[in-house]
N, C-alpha and C positions, 0 to 999 in steps of 0.2 A: 455391587451390592445395593439393593434398594433401601432407601433411608427408612429408619424406624427408631425404636427405643427399646429399652430393657427394663423389665420389672422383676427384680430379684434374679432368679435363674432363667426367666422367660425372656426370649428375644422376640419382640413383636415388630414385624415389618409392615410397610404400607399395604402390601398385597394381602396380608392377614386381615387387616382392617376391612379392606374391600370384600374379602371372602366372607367375613362375618356379616357385613352389611347386606350382601346379596342373599345370603342364606336366611337372614331375618325377613327380607322382603318375600322370599319364596314361602317361608313358613306362614307369614301373615296372609298371603294369598290363599294358601291351602286352608287356613283357618276360616277365611271368609267363605270358601266354597262349601265346607262341611258344617259350618255354624247353623244351628237350628234344624239339622237333618239327623236321620238315624245313623248316619255315617260317623258322627262324633262318638256315639256310644260304642260302635264297633271298633273305632280307633282306640278308645280307652280300654276296651277289653283286650285288644291286641297288645297294647302297651303293658297292661297288667300281667299278661301271659309272659311277655319278654322279661319283665322285672322278676317274676317268679323263677324263670329259668336261670337268671343270673344268681339269685339267692341260693337255689338248690345246688347249682354248680359250685359256688363258693363254699357251701357246707359239705361238699363231697357226697351228696346223696345220689348214688350211682343210678338207681332205678328211675327216680323222678327225672334226673338229668337226661337219661336215655330217652324217656318218653317225651319230655318237652323238647328235647333236641331234634326229634323227628319233625315237630311243628316248625321249629326255627329253620330247619334245613330247607323248607319250601316256603320260607317267609315272603320272599319277593313275589313268587307266583301267587301265593295266597292273597297278598296285598293287591295285586293287579285284579284278581277275580272279585275280591270284596269291594274294592273301591273303583270299579270300572266306570261307573257313572261320574264320580268326582274327577277321575283322570280325564274323562272326555270333556267335562266342563272346563277343566284347567287348560286343556289344549285349545278349546274354543276361545277361551279368554285370551290366550296368546295370539290366536289367529285374528281376533278383533283388533288387536293393537298394531297390526302391520299396516303400513302405509299403502301397499299395493292391493287393490281389491278389484273384483270383477266389474268391468264396465266403468271404471273411474275415468279413463280417458274419454270414453264416449259421452259421459255425462258432462264433462267440461266442454267438449267441442259442440255438442248439439243441445245444450241446455236451453238456449233461447227458442229453439224450434219445438222441443219435446216437453219443456217444462209446463206450458199452459195446458197441454193435453193431459198430462199426468195429474195436475192439480184439479182440473175440471172433473175427472172421474172419481174424485173422492166424494162428490156430492151424493151419488146413489147409495154409497155405504152409509153415510150419515143419515140420509132420509130413511133408509131401511131400518137402521138402529132405532130412530125415533119411533117409527111405526111399530116395531117389535116391542119396544119398551112400553108403549101406550096400551098394548094388549096383553102384557105380561107373557110374552112368548119368548122362551129361552133361545139363545143363539150364541154361537162360538165361531168367530171369524179370525183367521190368521192372515196377516199381510206381510209379505216378504219382499225385500228390495234387492236381495243378492242372489237368490236361487229359488227354483220352483219347488223345492222340498220334495223331490221325487219319491224318496223313501216313504214319507208320510202320505203323499198323494196317492200312492199305489195301494195304501190300506183302505181307501174309499173308492168312490166311483168317479172316473175321469170325466170332465165336462168340456174344458177349454172353451168357455163361453164369455161373451162380453159382459161386463158388470152392469147390472140394472137393478133398480129398486124392486121391481115386480118379481124378478127371478129370485132374489134373496128372500123375499117374503114367501114365495112359493116353496123354496127349499126348507125353510124353518117352520112352515106351517105344521102344527102338531099331527096332522093327518097325512103328511108327506112321508114317503119311505126314506127320504134323504135327510130328515130333520135331526136324526140321532147321530150326532158327530160334528165335526168341524168343517168349515169351508176354507179352502186355501186360495188366496189371491196373490198373483204374481204377474208383473208386467201388464197391469191393467186388464187382466182376464181372470175369471174364476177357473182355476186349474182343476179342482176336484171338490167333491162334497162327501159327506158321511165319512170323514177321515178320523182315524184313531190317533190321539195324541198321548204322549207320555205324561203320567200323573206325578206331581211332585211328591217327594218323600219327607218334606219338612214337617215337623211336628208343632210348629208355632203358628200354623194357619188357624184362623178363627173357625169355630164350629158352624158359624152362620154361612160359611162358604161351602158350596156343594162341589160336585164332581167337575162341573164346567170350570169353575174358578181354579180348582186344583190342576186340571189339565192345562189351562191357560198358563198358570205359573210354571208347570213342568216343561211346557213347550218353550217358554221364554228363557228358561234356565239352560236348555240344551242347544238352542239355536238363536241366531240374531234376527228375531222377528218382532212384530207388533201384534198383539192379540187383543181383540175386542170381545167383550162378554156382555150379554144381556141376561139379567137374572130372571128366571121364570117365576120366582116367588115375589119379588118386589118391582120388577121392571126397570131396575136401575142399570145404567150403562157404566161399565168398568173397563179399564184398559190395563194391560200387563206388559211390561218390558223389562228384560234383565232380572226377572223374578220379583219386581216391585209392582205392587197392585195399587192402582188409583181408582177410587170408587165414586159413584154417583156423579158422573160428569154430565155437563150440559152439552148440547150439540155444538156450541161454539168452542168449548173446551176440547171436545172430541176432535173437531177439525184441526185445532192447533196442535194437539198431540200427534195426530197422523202426519201432518206436515212437518213437524219437528223430526219425526222418525225418517220420513222419506227424503228430506232435503238437508239434514244436518251435515252430512259429509260433503255434499255438493256445495253448500254455502261456505263451509270451512275452507274447501279447496279454492273456491272463487275468491274468497277474502285474501288467502295467501297469494293467489295469482295477481290480484290487483295491487296488493302491497308490494310485491316484487316489481311490477310494472312501474309503480310510482317511484320506487327506489332507483330503478334504472333511469327514469326520466330525470330525477334529481341529479344523478351522477352525470348524465349527459349534459344537463344545464350547467 
């Protein structure tokens, strides 16, 4: 028998405490996902419907019980359909917490040879953002370090081009047929342009943020990417990651933000590796 204690007629075991603890964490994560979005209203409506079903069933109202019971009978399926975006976000959140990611071993092994190349190619993005902001030219750039985002890339025009300031300026020129949409960058190449991104459903977004900012937030909510936005109205440079918007960044701050995104996992892995090596050396000494 697992150790526990008794409160009145309730026998509480250690496993029960763990059960409640993990359920609390799960509910908190679900709340974080749906907070500020229309999903919270749908959830409250669904909860009200369920409580009404319990009340009419307890009151023996057979007709209402029969009608509401039909909805409750397909409750799980209805929840999956209504909350498909939130379920997707939750699964992505779980995926981001795993230690094994695509390319981790290669990054550790070849960091010294490839790190300078990746870092140097940030410069064209920053220079293009400065030039676009100076002329109040709107832009939306998605930078991915884990995948080429094939689903979203196929919604636009495939390019597979080297990153350059001139090319980015040409794409987002208001007379260009490619300017209306997002550019996706992966593995130091422009994968596609004129891509369609998912728009966030959050209702706490400021009215001053247009469709570009909403698309940037929506993209960062559904994928592990870094999104750069240049406002067409103000020329301000903003970045979005994990649904969090940072506004009016300087070129230096933009460089830091991009580097933090591209190298955070690598630096953490290297730090752990060096710590382990020092520990082994100390043991050996």
